[in-house]
MARTILUM-289868 format. One record per residue (C-alpha): residue in three letters; x, y, z. Coordinates in nm, 3 decimals, always signed. Last residue first. Example, Ala and Ser with C-alpha at 12.3 -4.5 7.8 and 13.67 -1.06 7.14 Angstrom:
BEGIN
resn,xx,yy,zz
SER,+1.367,-0.106,+0.714
ALA,+1.230,-0.450,+0.780
//
This chain:
BEGIN
resn,xx,yy,zz
PRO,+8.427,+7.534,+3.788
ARG,+8.088,+7.369,+3.831
PRO,+8.067,+7.106,+4.105
ASP,+7.872,+7.335,+4.340
ASP,+7.862,+7.159,+4.679
ALA,+8.205,+7.300,+4.765
LEU,+8.066,+7.651,+4.732
LEU,+7.800,+7.577,+4.987
ALA,+8.056,+7.425,+5.228
ALA,+8.289,+7.726,+5.190
VAL,+7.999,+7.955,+5.268
ASP,+7.926,+7.752,+5.582
ASP,+8.293,+7.779,+5.689
ALA,+8.290,+8.156,+5.642
PRO,+8.007,+8.201,+5.891
MET,+7.656,+8.283,+5.765
PRO,+7.436,+8.574,+5.656
ARG,+7.103,+8.433,+5.538
ALA,+7.059,+8.260,+5.208
LEU,+6.813,+8.250,+4.917
LEU,+6.489,+8.380,+5.064
TYR,+6.689,+8.582,+5.318
GLY,+6.824,+8.812,+5.048
GLN,+7.060,+8.874,+4.759
VAL,+6.994,+8.880,+4.387
ALA,+7.195,+8.894,+4.065
ASP,+7.175,+9.009,+3.702
CYS,+6.827,+9.165,+3.691
ARG,+6.654,+9.045,+3.374
THR,+6.329,+9.225,+3.467
ARG,+6.145,+8.894,+3.443
ARG,+6.389,+8.728,+3.680
LEU,+6.334,+9.012,+3.926
HIS,+5.958,+8.958,+3.925
GLU,+6.012,+8.588,+3.993
LEU,+6.238,+8.662,+4.288
GLN,+5.982,+8.898,+4.439
ALA,+5.714,+8.631,+4.401
PRO,+5.939,+8.372,+4.566
THR,+5.960,+8.592,+4.876
GLU,+6.244,+8.752,+5.079
VAL,+6.471,+8.938,+4.833
GLY,+6.633,+9.221,+5.031
GLU,+6.898,+9.317,+4.778
ALA,+6.871,+9.338,+4.400
VAL,+7.207,+9.333,+4.219
THR,+7.259,+9.502,+3.884
ARG,+7.561,+9.478,+3.652
MET,+7.692,+9.781,+3.468
GLY,+7.772,+9.831,+3.100
LEU,+7.592,+10.164,+3.069
LYS,+7.316,+10.009,+2.858
ALA,+7.276,+9.729,+3.113
ALA,+7.257,+9.979,+3.398
LEU,+6.977,+10.170,+3.226
ASP,+6.779,+9.853,+3.157
VAL,+6.811,+9.733,+3.518
VAL,+6.723,+10.075,+3.660
THR,+6.419,+10.104,+3.435
GLN,+6.295,+9.756,+3.528
VAL,+6.335,+9.835,+3.896
ILE,+6.142,+10.159,+3.856
ALA,+5.863,+9.995,+3.657
ILE,+5.824,+9.715,+3.912
SER,+5.820,+9.972,+4.192
ALA,+5.546,+10.168,+4.012
PRO,+5.342,+9.853,+3.963
SER,+5.330,+9.823,+4.343
HIS,+5.185,+9.513,+4.510
ASN,+5.439,+9.232,+4.496
LEU,+5.734,+9.451,+4.392
ASP,+5.699,+9.672,+4.702
THR,+5.965,+9.493,+4.909
ILE,+6.209,+9.505,+4.617
PHE,+6.182,+9.884,+4.592
SER,+6.262,+9.932,+4.961
ARG,+6.545,+9.678,+4.930
ASP,+6.762,+9.926,+4.741
ILE,+6.887,+9.829,+4.397
LYS,+7.261,+9.763,+4.401
LEU,+7.437,+9.900,+4.096
THR,+7.764,+9.742,+3.977
GLN,+8.072,+9.847,+3.780
PHE,+8.095,+10.198,+3.918
PRO,+8.330,+10.462,+3.778
PHE,+8.152,+10.782,+3.893
ARG,+8.069,+11.056,+3.646
THR,+7.807,+10.901,+3.418
LEU,+7.622,+10.688,+3.673
TYR,+7.640,+10.953,+3.941
SER,+7.504,+11.212,+3.697
LEU,+7.186,+11.005,+3.683
SER,+7.112,+11.131,+4.033
SER,+6.975,+10.932,+4.319
TYR,+6.964,+11.093,+4.661
GLY,+6.631,+10.951,+4.776
THR,+6.703,+10.584,+4.828
GLY,+6.732,+10.490,+4.460
PHE,+7.063,+10.303,+4.467
ASP,+7.127,+10.150,+4.807
ASP,+7.488,+10.059,+4.715
LEU,+7.692,+10.192,+4.425
THR,+7.946,+9.916,+4.364
THR,+8.319,+9.931,+4.295
ARG,+8.562,+9.681,+4.140
VAL,+8.932,+9.676,+4.225
ARG,+9.160,+9.699,+3.919
LEU,+9.408,+9.910,+4.128
ARG,+9.327,+10.196,+3.891
ASN,+8.965,+10.140,+3.990
LEU,+9.051,+10.223,+4.349
ALA,+9.217,+10.552,+4.251
GLU,+8.915,+10.640,+4.037
LEU,+8.687,+10.577,+4.334
ALA,+8.893,+10.803,+4.562
ALA,+8.913,+11.086,+4.306
LEU,+8.537,+11.075,+4.252
SER,+8.470,+11.084,+4.626
ALA,+8.702,+11.384,+4.672
GLU,+8.533,+11.569,+4.384
VAL,+8.180,+11.495,+4.500
ASP,+8.229,+11.595,+4.861
ASP,+7.929,+11.541,+5.088
LEU,+7.687,+11.414,+4.824
LEU,+7.885,+11.106,+4.726
VAL,+7.857,+10.947,+5.069
SER,+7.476,+10.962,+5.050
GLU,+7.481,+10.728,+4.752
THR,+7.627,+10.437,+4.949
VAL,+7.966,+10.279,+4.887
GLU,+8.053,+9.917,+4.811
LEU,+8.402,+9.777,+4.743
ASN,+8.424,+9.464,+4.528
LEU,+8.738,+9.254,+4.555
ARG,+8.775,+8.964,+4.311
GLU,+8.927,+9.180,+4.036
PRO,+9.215,+9.273,+4.271
ALA,+9.328,+8.906,+4.292
LEU,+9.357,+8.788,+4.651
GLY,+9.714,+8.706,+4.764
THR,+9.638,+8.776,+5.130
SER,+9.921,+9.020,+5.210
ARG,+9.917,+9.169,+4.860
LEU,+9.543,+9.230,+4.846
ALA,+9.525,+9.376,+5.197
ASP,+9.828,+9.598,+5.131
LEU,+9.674,+9.727,+4.807
VAL,+9.351,+9.810,+4.988
VAL,+9.536,+9.997,+5.264
ALA,+9.749,+10.187,+5.011
PRO,+9.439,+10.284,+4.811
LEU,+9.270,+10.405,+5.135
HIS,+9.561,+10.629,+5.247
THR,+9.393,+10.955,+5.149
ALA,+9.096,+10.880,+5.374
ARG,+8.775,+10.995,+5.206
LEU,+8.645,+10.645,+5.140
GLN,+8.731,+10.525,+5.489
ILE,+8.540,+10.809,+5.651
PRO,+8.239,+10.744,+5.431
SER,+8.243,+10.383,+5.555
LEU,+8.323,+10.121,+5.293
ASN,+8.121,+9.803,+5.254
VAL,+8.309,+9.491,+5.144
ALA,+8.194,+9.261,+4.861
ILE,+8.391,+8.939,+4.798
THR,+8.411,+8.774,+4.458
VAL,+8.343,+8.415,+4.351
HIS,+8.467,+8.315,+4.002
PRO,+8.808,+8.210,+4.133
PRO,+8.667,+7.947,+4.370
TRP,+8.703,+8.044,+4.735
ASP,+9.033,+8.020,+4.927
ARG,+9.128,+8.388,+4.878
ALA,+8.784,+8.494,+4.991
VAL,+8.867,+8.432,+5.359
ARG,+9.193,+8.630,+5.351
CYS,+9.030,+8.913,+5.154
ALA,+8.751,+8.939,+5.410
GLN,+8.995,+8.939,+5.701
HIS,+9.205,+9.217,+5.549
LEU,+8.905,+9.434,+5.467
VAL,+8.741,+9.379,+5.805
TRP,+9.062,+9.479,+5.985
ASN,+9.090,+9.791,+5.773
GLY,+8.730,+9.879,+5.858
ILE,+8.795,+9.839,+6.230
THR,+9.097,+10.070,+6.216
ASP,+8.917,+10.330,+6.002
ILE,+8.597,+10.302,+6.202
LEU,+8.767,+10.384,+6.531
GLY,+8.749,+10.765,+6.514
ASN,+8.497,+10.788,+6.797
ASP,+8.221,+10.931,+6.576
GLU,+8.264,+10.662,+6.312
ALA,+8.278,+10.385,+6.573
ILE,+7.959,+10.518,+6.728
PRO,+7.790,+10.526,+6.388
ILE,+7.893,+10.159,+6.334
PHE,+7.778,+10.048,+6.681
GLU,+7.402,+10.093,+6.657
ALA,+7.319,+10.000,+6.298
PRO,+7.577,+9.722,+6.337
SER,+7.350,+9.571,+6.605
VAL,+7.509,+9.473,+6.935
ALA,+7.520,+9.110,+7.054
GLY,+7.609,+9.086,+7.423
HIS,+7.622,+9.403,+7.629
ARG,+7.901,+9.316,+7.873
ARG,+8.152,+9.101,+7.682
ASN,+8.041,+9.248,+7.350
THR,+7.933,+9.042,+7.052
TRP,+7.997,+9.250,+6.741
ARG,+7.904,+9.147,+6.386
LEU,+8.039,+9.283,+6.058
LEU,+7.870,+9.180,+5.732
VAL,+8.074,+9.084,+5.427
GLU,+7.878,+9.048,+5.104
CYS,+7.933,+8.729,+4.911
SER,+7.979,+8.685,+4.536
THR,+7.905,+8.459,+4.239
ILE,+7.685,+8.200,+4.409
ARG,+7.499,+7.997,+4.151
ASP,+7.179,+8.004,+3.950
ASP,+7.370,+8.059,+3.624
VAL,+7.141,+8.329,+3.486
LEU,+7.011,+8.464,+3.818
ASP,+7.360,+8.504,+3.973
PHE,+7.329,+8.458,+4.348
ILE,+7.479,+8.684,+4.618
PRO,+7.580,+8.501,+4.935
GLN,+7.567,+8.668,+5.276
PHE,+7.894,+8.643,+5.471
ARG,+7.931,+8.694,+5.844
LEU,+8.239,+8.837,+6.011
ASP,+8.320,+8.847,+6.382
PHE,+8.431,+9.117,+6.619
GLU,+8.487,+9.050,+6.991
GLY,+8.851,+8.947,+6.952
ARG,+8.962,+9.129,+7.267
ASP,+9.203,+9.346,+7.067
LEU,+8.923,+9.448,+6.832
ALA,+8.684,+9.529,+7.115
GLY,+8.931,+9.747,+7.304
GLN,+8.795,+10.096,+7.234
LEU,+8.453,+9.965,+7.134
GLU,+8.366,+9.912,+7.501
SER,+8.396,+10.284,+7.573
GLY,+8.178,+10.375,+7.279
LEU,+7.927,+10.110,+7.386
GLN,+7.911,+10.264,+7.732
ARG,+7.864,+10.608,+7.585
ARG,+7.586,+10.488,+7.358
ARG,+7.418,+10.318,+7.652
GLU,+7.434,+10.642,+7.847
ILE,+7.291,+10.823,+7.547
LYS,+6.983,+10.603,+7.541
GLU,+6.920,+10.616,+7.915
ASP,+6.974,+10.989,+7.954
MET,+6.794,+11.111,+7.645
VAL,+6.447,+11.068,+7.797
PRO,+6.521,+11.361,+8.029
GLU,+6.521,+11.602,+7.734
TYR,+6.812,+11.828,+7.641
PHE,+6.763,+12.059,+7.347
TYR,+6.882,+11.941,+7.009
LEU,+7.052,+12.126,+6.725
GLN,+7.146,+11.950,+6.403
GLY,+7.428,+11.966,+6.149
ARG,+7.489,+11.603,+6.229
GLY,+7.274,+11.309,+6.121
SER,+7.044,+11.240,+6.412
GLU,+7.313,+11.060,+6.611
LYS,+7.522,+11.373,+6.620
ALA,+7.232,+11.577,+6.758
ARG,+7.153,+11.309,+7.016
TYR,+7.515,+11.308,+7.129
LEU,+7.495,+11.685,+7.168
ALA,+7.179,+11.656,+7.379
LEU,+7.362,+11.422,+7.614
ASP,+7.655,+11.664,+7.631
ALA,+7.419,+11.949,+7.715
ASN,+7.280,+11.734,+7.996
LYS,+7.622,+11.658,+8.139
LEU,+7.732,+12.020,+8.117
LEU,+7.411,+12.136,+8.284
THR,+7.448,+11.888,+8.569
ASP,+7.812,+11.972,+8.631
ALA,+7.756,+12.349,+8.615
ASP,+7.479,+12.364,+8.872
ARG,+7.111,+12.455,+8.844
GLY,+6.989,+12.190,+8.605
ASN,+6.775,+12.134,+8.296
GLU,+6.491,+12.372,+8.386
PRO,+6.714,+12.621,+8.572
SER,+6.907,+12.660,+8.352
VAL,+6.893,+12.557,+7.987
ALA,+7.084,+12.270,+7.824
VAL,+7.162,+12.274,+7.452
GLY,+7.344,+12.021,+7.236
ILE,+7.481,+12.139,+6.904
SER,+7.614,+11.949,+6.603
ALA,+7.815,+12.175,+6.381
SER,+7.888,+12.206,+6.011
THR,+8.204,+12.205,+5.808
ARG,+8.344,+12.352,+5.491
LEU,+8.692,+12.438,+5.375
SER,+8.716,+12.607,+5.037
HIS,+9.064,+12.541,+4.906
GLY,+9.317,+12.775,+4.745
ASP,+9.542,+12.787,+5.049
HIS,+9.253,+12.841,+5.289
ALA,+8.910,+12.992,+5.229
VAL,+8.654,+12.912,+5.499
PRO,+8.299,+12.823,+5.400
ALA,+7.997,+12.939,+5.605
ARG,+7.843,+12.646,+5.794
VAL,+7.971,+12.754,+6.137
ALA,+7.790,+13.089,+6.136
ASP,+7.467,+12.931,+6.011
LEU,+7.468,+12.672,+6.291
ILE,+7.531,+12.944,+6.550
ALA,+7.241,+13.151,+6.414
ALA,+7.013,+12.847,+6.438
GLY,+7.115,+12.801,+6.802
ILE,+7.038,+13.167,+6.871
ALA,+6.693,+13.123,+6.720
ALA,+6.632,+12.811,+6.932
ALA,+6.721,+12.997,+7.253
GLU,+6.497,+13.287,+7.149
ASP,+6.207,+13.049,+7.094
PRO,+6.273,+12.874,+7.425
ASP,+6.240,+13.204,+7.622
GLY,+6.443,+13.505,+7.731
VAL,+6.793,+13.385,+7.676
VAL,+7.114,+13.458,+7.874
ARG,+7.419,+13.314,+7.703
VAL,+7.682,+13.047,+7.754
ILE,+7.866,+12.932,+7.443
ALA,+8.079,+12.621,+7.412
PHE,+8.323,+12.489,+7.152
GLU,+8.456,+12.144,+7.067
ASP,+8.683,+12.077,+6.769
GLY,+8.987,+11.979,+6.976
GLY,+8.954,+12.144,+7.316
LEU,+8.692,+12.334,+7.516
ARG,+8.702,+12.639,+7.295
ALA,+8.515,+12.915,+7.471
VAL,+8.251,+13.185,+7.422
VAL,+8.085,+13.335,+7.731
SER,+7.816,+13.572,+7.615
ASP,+7.735,+13.944,+7.601
ALA,+7.994,+14.080,+7.357
GLY,+8.126,+13.741,+7.244
PHE,+7.818,+13.634,+7.045
ARG,+7.869,+13.732,+6.681
ASP,+8.232,+13.842,+6.681
ARG,+8.341,+13.562,+6.917
LEU,+8.147,+13.294,+6.727
ARG,+8.282,+13.415,+6.395
GLY,+8.639,+13.430,+6.521
ALA,+8.617,+13.081,+6.671
VAL,+8.491,+12.941,+6.340
ALA,+8.779,+13.106,+6.156
ALA,+9.038,+12.984,+6.407
LEU,+8.907,+12.628,+6.391
LEU,+8.909,+12.629,+6.010
ALA,+9.262,+12.769,+5.997
ASN,+9.376,+12.503,+6.243
GLY,+9.225,+12.229,+6.027
ALA,+9.395,+12.374,+5.720
LEU,+9.726,+12.373,+5.903
HIS,+9.655,+12.017,+6.013
GLY,+9.640,+11.882,+5.659
PHE,+9.396,+11.907,+5.368
THR,+9.238,+11.559,+5.355
ASP,+9.321,+11.408,+5.694
ASN,+9.277,+11.736,+5.882
VAL,+8.948,+11.811,+5.705
GLU,+8.836,+11.453,+5.768
LYS,+8.905,+11.493,+6.138
PHE,+8.656,+11.781,+6.144
ARG,+8.377,+11.545,+6.047
ASP,+8.113,+11.759,+6.219
LEU,+8.230,+12.036,+6.450
ASP,+8.108,+11.984,+6.806
LEU,+7.917,+12.258,+6.982
TRP,+7.782,+12.273,+7.340
TYR,+7.531,+12.557,+7.384
LEU,+7.454,+12.641,+7.749
ALA,+7.147,+12.859,+7.802
LEU,+7.092,+13.077,+8.110
ARG,+6.730,+13.179,+8.154
GLY,+6.586,+13.529,+8.167
ALA,+6.640,+13.833,+8.386
THR,+6.957,+13.872,+8.583
SER,+7.014,+13.888,+8.959
SER,+6.930,+13.521,+9.015
ARG,+7.180,+13.430,+8.744
SER,+7.474,+13.565,+8.943
ALA,+7.597,+13.226,+9.067
LEU,+7.523,+13.065,+8.731
ARG,+7.719,+13.331,+8.546
ASP,+8.013,+13.287,+8.785
GLU,+7.997,+12.909,+8.736
PHE,+8.016,+12.953,+8.360
GLN,+8.304,+13.199,+8.390
GLU,+8.509,+12.958,+8.604
ARG,+8.431,+12.658,+8.382
PHE,+8.510,+12.855,+8.070
ALA,+8.842,+12.970,+8.213
THR,+8.953,+12.611,+8.269
ARG,+8.819,+12.484,+7.935
ASN,+8.990,+12.757,+7.736
SER,+8.870,+13.112,+7.680
LEU,+8.906,+13.215,+7.319
GLY,+9.231,+13.326,+7.157
THR,+9.181,+13.074,+6.877
LEU,+9.509,+12.880,+6.867
ASP,+9.649,+12.954,+7.212
ASP,+9.328,+12.891,+7.406
ARG,+9.327,+13.127,+7.702
ARG,+9.302,+13.040,+8.071
ALA,+9.669,+12.955,+8.128
ALA,+9.758,+13.263,+7.925
ALA,+9.556,+13.479,+8.165
ALA,+9.734,+13.330,+8.467
HIS,+10.070,+13.372,+8.295
HIS,+9.992,+13.735,+8.218
GLU,+9.869,+13.796,+8.573
ALA,+10.190,+13.646,+8.710
LEU,+10.392,+13.868,+8.477
ALA,+10.188,+14.172,+8.579
ALA,+10.237,+14.087,+8.948
LYS,+10.610,+14.046,+8.896
GLU,+10.626,+14.370,+8.703
HIS,+10.426,+14.547,+8.975
SER,+10.656,+14.418,+9.249
VAL,+10.963,+14.527,+9.054
ILE,+10.807,+14.868,+8.985
THR,+10.707,+14.911,+9.349
ALA,+11.051,+14.812,+9.478
LYS,+11.221,+15.056,+9.242
LEU,+10.978,+15.334,+9.326
ILE,+11.015,+15.280,+9.701
ALA,+11.395,+15.282,+9.681
GLY,+11.401,+15.593,+9.465
TYR,+11.144,+15.763,+9.688
THR,+11.357,+15.697,+9.995
GLN,+11.658,+15.849,+9.825
LEU,+11.454,+16.153,+9.718
THR,+11.312,+16.195,+10.069
ILE,+11.655,+16.166,+10.228
ASP,+11.796,+16.433,+9.995
VAL,+11.503,+16.668,+10.057
MET,+11.532,+16.599,+10.433
ALA,+11.898,+16.700,+10.425
ILE,+11.821,+17.023,+10.240
VAL,+11.538,+17.105,+10.481
PHE,+11.759,+17.034,+10.784
MET,+12.030,+17.259,+10.641
LEU,+11.767,+17.532,+10.609
ILE,+11.650,+17.465,+10.968
VAL,+12.009,+17.493,+11.090
LEU,+12.048,+17.823,+10.904
ALA,+11.734,+17.956,+11.069
LEU,+11.868,+17.846,+11.408
VAL,+12.190,+18.036,+11.339
ALA,+11.983,+18.342,+11.244
LYS,+11.790,+18.305,+11.569
LEU,+12.116,+18.304,+11.758
PRO,+12.244,+18.609,+11.573
GLU,+11.927,+18.820,+11.610
LEU,+11.783,+19.005,+11.311
ALA,+11.427,+18.923,+11.428
ILE,+11.317,+18.890,+11.064
LEU,+11.559,+18.600,+11.018
LEU,+11.370,+18.374,+11.259
GLY,+11.030,+18.436,+11.098
ALA,+11.171,+18.379,+10.750
VAL,+11.332,+18.051,+10.854
LEU,+11.005,+17.946,+11.018
PRO,+10.819,+18.027,+10.695
LEU,+11.065,+17.790,+10.525
SER,+10.976,+17.486,+10.735
ALA,+10.606,+17.394,+10.691
LEU,+10.568,+17.505,+10.331
CYS,+10.906,+17.362,+10.236
LEU,+10.846,+17.018,+10.386
GLN,+10.491,+17.006,+10.254
ALA,+10.619,+17.081,+9.903
LEU,+10.888,+16.819,+9.941
ALA,+10.638,+16.552,+10.052
ILE,+10.385,+16.638,+9.782
GLN,+10.644,+16.628,+9.504
PRO,+10.792,+16.315,+9.666
ARG,+10.482,+16.098,+9.612
GLY,+10.597,+15.770,+9.763
ALA,+10.795,+15.973,+10.016
ASN,+10.471,+16.075,+10.187
ARG,+10.534,+15.922,+10.529
GLY,+10.908,+15.985,+10.531
ALA,+10.910,+16.356,+10.450
ILE,+10.574,+16.384,+10.631
GLY,+10.734,+16.304,+10.963
ALA,+11.030,+16.537,+10.933
ALA,+10.806,+16.828,+10.835
TYR,+10.567,+16.755,+11.123
GLY,+10.853,+16.752,+11.371
ILE,+10.984,+17.079,+11.227
ALA,+10.641,+17.245,+11.250
THR,+10.571,+17.120,+11.603
THR,+10.916,+17.216,+11.731
VAL,+10.892,+17.562,+11.577
ALA,+10.546,+17.625,+11.727
LEU,+10.641,+17.492,+12.071
LEU,+10.965,+17.693,+12.076
PRO,+10.778,+18.004,+11.961
LEU,+10.545,+17.957,+12.265
VAL,+10.821,+17.897,+12.517
GLY,+10.990,+18.230,+12.449
ASP,+10.679,+18.428,+12.555
HIS,+10.664,+18.730,+12.326
ALA,+10.433,+18.590,+12.060
ARG,+10.381,+18.798,+11.746
THR,+10.677,+18.740,+11.511
LEU,+10.780,+18.386,+11.599
THR,+10.419,+18.278,+11.658
LEU,+10.310,+18.427,+11.328
PHE,+10.586,+18.240,+11.139
GLY,+10.501,+17.911,+11.315
PHE,+10.131,+17.954,+11.237
LEU,+10.219,+18.028,+10.874
GLY,+10.422,+17.706,+10.858
LEU,+10.129,+17.509,+11.006
LEU,+9.886,+17.678,+10.769
GLY,+10.106,+17.595,+10.470
SER,+10.146,+17.237,+10.582
TYR,+9.768,+17.192,+10.625
ALA,+9.687,+17.353,+10.291
LEU,+9.959,+17.152,+10.121
ALA,+9.833,+16.822,+10.268
GLY,+9.466,+16.889,+10.198
LEU,+9.525,+16.992,+9.838
ARG,+9.768,+16.706,+9.774
TYR,+9.533,+16.442,+9.923
GLN,+9.244,+16.547,+9.702
LEU,+9.472,+16.564,+9.398
GLU,+9.611,+16.218,+9.472
HIS,+9.261,+16.078,+9.509
ARG,+9.159,+16.214,+9.171
ARG,+9.479,+16.089,+9.008
ALA,+9.437,+15.740,+9.153
SER,+9.074,+15.695,+9.047
ALA,+9.145,+15.564,+8.696
ALA,+9.460,+15.376,+8.796
ASP,+9.276,+15.151,+9.037
GLN,+9.230,+15.090,+9.409
PRO,+9.257,+15.425,+9.586
HIS,+9.126,+15.409,+9.946
CYS,+8.936,+15.721,+10.038
ARG,+8.701,+15.744,+10.335
MET,+8.920,+15.729,+10.646
THR,+9.189,+15.943,+10.489
ASP,+8.938,+16.200,+10.362
ALA,+8.773,+16.224,+10.704
ILE,+9.113,+16.275,+10.871
ARG,+9.203,+16.536,+10.611
VAL,+8.881,+16.729,+10.668
ILE,+8.936,+16.721,+11.046
GLY,+9.293,+16.849,+11.003
ILE,+9.174,+17.126,+10.772
LEU,+8.936,+17.245,+11.045
GLY,+9.197,+17.216,+11.321
ILE,+9.458,+17.407,+11.120
SER,+9.197,+17.672,+11.037
GLY,+9.118,+17.713,+11.408
ALA,+9.488,+17.748,+11.488
CYS,+9.524,+18.018,+11.220
GLY,+9.228,+18.211,+11.358
ALA,+9.361,+18.183,+11.713
LEU,+9.709,+18.290,+11.602
TRP,+9.570,+18.597,+11.434
ALA,+9.343,+18.674,+11.732
ASP,+9.628,+18.661,+11.982
ASN,+9.584,+18.556,+12.346
ALA,+9.938,+18.420,+12.342
ALA,+9.842,+18.137,+12.577
TRP,+9.526,+18.060,+12.387
ALA,+9.699,+18.068,+12.048
VAL,+9.982,+17.847,+12.179
VAL,+9.737,+17.597,+12.331
ALA,+9.526,+17.583,+12.013
ALA,+9.834,+17.533,+11.795
ILE,+9.956,+17.255,+12.026
MET,+9.616,+17.080,+12.013
THR,+9.591,+17.113,+11.636
SER,+9.941,+16.976,+11.587
THR,+9.868,+16.676,+11.809
LEU,+9.531,+16.600,+11.648
ALA,+9.667,+16.622,+11.295
GLY,+9.978,+16.417,+11.375
ILE,+9.779,+16.146,+11.553
ILE,+9.529,+16.125,+11.266
LEU,+9.804,+16.116,+11.001
SER,+9.995,+15.847,+11.191
GLN,+9.679,+15.635,+11.230
PRO,+9.587,+15.668,+10.860
SER,+9.891,+15.463,+10.761
ALA,+9.857,+15.338,+10.401
TYR,+9.667,+15.639,+10.270
LEU,+9.964,+15.800,+10.100
SER,+10.078,+15.450,+9.998
GLU,+9.770,+15.428,+9.773
VAL,+9.915,+15.709,+9.566
LEU,+10.227,+15.501,+9.508
VAL,+10.021,+15.198,+9.404
ALA,+9.810,+15.409,+9.167
ARG,+10.125,+15.558,+9.017
VAL,+10.254,+15.207,+8.947
GLN,+9.929,+15.123,+8.765
ALA,+9.936,+15.448,+8.567
THR,+10.285,+15.365,+8.446
ILE,+10.590,+15.561,+8.549
ARG,+10.753,+15.785,+8.291
SER,+10.621,+16.124,+8.404
ASP,+10.745,+16.063,+8.759
SER,+11.090,+15.977,+8.629
GLN,+11.116,+16.306,+8.441
ARG,+11.004,+16.520,+8.735
LEU,+11.240,+16.341,+8.973
GLN,+11.528,+16.377,+8.730
LYS,+11.513,+16.755,+8.777
LEU,+11.522,+16.714,+9.156
ARG,+11.812,+16.472,+9.119
VAL,+12.006,+16.731,+8.920
ILE,+11.940,+16.991,+9.191
LEU,+12.066,+16.749,+9.458
ARG,+12.384,+16.685,+9.259
ALA,+12.444,+17.059,+9.240
MET,+12.408,+17.082,+9.617
//
C-alpha cells in the first residue's frame, strides 16, 4: 500500500515534467476509441433507465435521465474533437475531464441510490455490475491520463462501497471490501499501464523529433541557416500552387555574387564564408518575413516574393542589390561584393517551377554579361543568345585538352627605327562544333566559369616559348585578365613561365586595362609591384577609355602606355583627338614611359602619330595578327641586330 502511495505522488511529478507534445499525444489517446465510449454510454444509460423504471423511483429516474444527457454530450464531444497539437490539447483534455467525471459521478450516485432505495435485489445487482464494469473499462481506456482514469474509478466505485456499508449487513460489507480491493488493484494496474504508455509515447516522440530534426537539417544550409536547394524547390512549388489564392504576381529573384572566387583567393575561405553568412543574414532580415529566401549553393541565392506590379518588382531588386553591396568587416579587412540578379515573374514568364527557374537563369546570365552588379528581367529574346553562351561554356571545359586554342601575334613597330620591337599575343579559339569564336565572346565566359586562370597560364607559357627564339630586342606582350592580376600566385606563374622557357624577364610585357585598376586599387598596385620586382615590364592598355586618372601614372609602375584606338580613329578629322594624343605622348615622355598607338589603319593616321613623336604603333595598316612562323619570317628579313 505504501508503495502505491509513493507511485501516486510520483504520478503528479512525472505528469508535470512531460513535454506539451507528449501531453498532446496522451490526450489524443482519450479519443482514440470512440466506439467503446459510445457503447459504454448507451449501455449504461439503458440499464439506468430500466432500473429507474422498474423501481418506479423519481430520484433514480432523475439520475438516469442525467446519465443519458451527459452520455449524449460525451458522444458528441468524442465525435467532434480530435486533438492535433499542443496548443489545443489542454482545452480538449479539460472538456473530456469534465464530461468523464460528471458521467462517473452520476453513475456512482445512481448505484448508491439503487442500493439504498430499491428493494428488488436484482436492481442493485444491475446497478453495481454496471458501475463496476464501467470502472474497469475506463481504467484501461483512459490510462494515458491516469488522473482522469483514477478519478472516474473512485467516483464510480466508492459510492457503491458507501451504499453497501449503510445497510450494516455482513454480506454487503464483504462485498464493499471486495470493491475496495478492486479499486486498489485497478489503481495499481492503471499506474502500471500509464508507465508503459508514457515510456512508449516518449520514445516514439523522441524518434519523431529526431527524424524531424534530420529532415529539417537536410533542408537547411549549414553555413547560412537559410533554406537549401531542396527546401527552396519545395517552398517555391508550394507558393506556385497557392498563387491563385493570393493577390499579385510571384517573382523569382536568382542572385549570383560577383567575383566571389576572388574574395576566397585573396582573403581565404574563412573570409568567403563570412561574406556569404553576412549576405544571407541581410537577405533574411530584409525579406525573410514574407518571402522564401534560400542559398542554392556556392555563391548563389534565390528569393521568391509576391509583387504587385513590375515597378514593385524592380524596386525590390534594387533593394537586394543595395543589401549585397554593403561592405562586410572581417579580420581587419573590408570585404565587398555585388550581385547579378535574374528575375522571372509568374505567370508572364512561366507557371511552373522548371520554366521559371530556367528563365530566371537566362536573365541572370544576361546580367553577368552586362557587367555585373545588374538586374535583368527575363525576355524571350534571351533564350537563343544565352543558350549559345551555355553551349560555349560547356565546350570551353575541354577546349585546352583538345588543342582548340591557337595563338596569333600582331607586330608592334618602332617609329624611329621602323622595325618590329614587340608582338602582342592574341588568343584564338576554333571549336569543334561552333567553329571560330570571337575572343570578345569566349573570354567573358571563361572568366565567369573559372577557366581564365588555366587558359591564361597556358597562353603565357606558349608566348614565352615562342618569343624565346626571336631576336633579343623583340619583346612579347601578353594581356592579363583581371582575375589573373588579382590571383596571389601570379608572380609564381610568371616566374615559372620564364624559367621553363628561358625567356629573359625584360622581354615579357604584361598588359592590363584601366578598368581593372578601379575594382581594387591596393591589390592591383601590389600585384604590379610584384611583377616589376621580377624585372617584367607592364603596360597600361586602352588608356583614355573613360576611366583615366593621372593618379594611375604616378602610383602604378607602368613602363608603357597604350593609347586607345578610339582616339587613333578620330585623328583624321578631330583636332581634339590630335591634341589628346599629343598630350598623352608628351606626358608619358616626361614620366619616362613609352607610348604605343593601337588601331592604326590609314597612312594619314600613321603620319599624325609620327608628328606627335609616338614611340610605336600597331594596327592593320602595318601588320595583321599572324601565326608565329610568319612573325619569325618577318624578323628574319630584318638584317639589323
